[in-house]
N, C-alpha and C positions, 0 to 999 in steps of 0.2 A: 438242807436246800441250799445251794453257793447261790448269793445274789449279783446279779451283774451292776457294776458301777456304773455303767449308762443309763442302766434302767432305773437306778436310784436318781441320778441327777434329772432323768425326763420328767419321773415322778415328781420331784420337786418344784422342778420350773412349771410344770400342768400346774400344780396345787397352789403356786404363787400368781401365775396367771388368773387362775380361777378366782380367788382372792379377790385382787386387784379388779377383776371384773366385776365381781357381787361388790365392791363398794362403790364402784363407780354407777353402776346402777339405783344403788341407794343413795345416790345423791353427795358421796363424799371424794375428794380428791387426793388418795393415796399418795400419789406422787407429785411433789411441791414444782412441778415444771410447766411452764406456759408451753402453750400449744407452738410457738413460733422453736422454743428451746428444744421441745420434740423433733420439730422438723429439722433443725439444724443438726442435731444431733443423730438422726438417722441418714443425712446426707453424708455427713463424714462419714459413718462406717460404711453405707455402702460404696462410698468412693475407695475407702480403706480396703475394704475386700475384692473391688473391681482391678485394683491395682494389682494387689500381690496375687490374685488368681491369673491376671494377663500376664504378668512377669514370671510365675511358675509353668505356667502352660508355654511362654515362648523359648523359655532358657531352659537348658539339659543340666538340672540341679542334682538328680540323683545319679549314683554311679552307673545304676541299671539305664536308666536314660542316656547316658554319655556313650557306654557300651554298645546300643542300640544304634545310636547317630554313626559311630565309627563302622559297625558291622555293615552299614547301609552305604557309606561313603567308601569303605574298601568292595562291595559288590557292584557299584558303578563303575568301577575302575573296570571291570572285566570286558 
């Protein structure tokens, strides 16, 4: 049986999240961060992801996207 690499990663992430949640419920703080630090970190991550997504979607980065754009440009001249 061949294990999928992404399945293993998802399983490990799930296990770590469950362990973290269990420790929080037991009254332990496994992550040494304040609420403000977590909020700032999530805001930074959200901003970076949104910026990259907007940049990627607005620009024809891949060869396939550039070919489609050229095809549409050529067909509009008809």
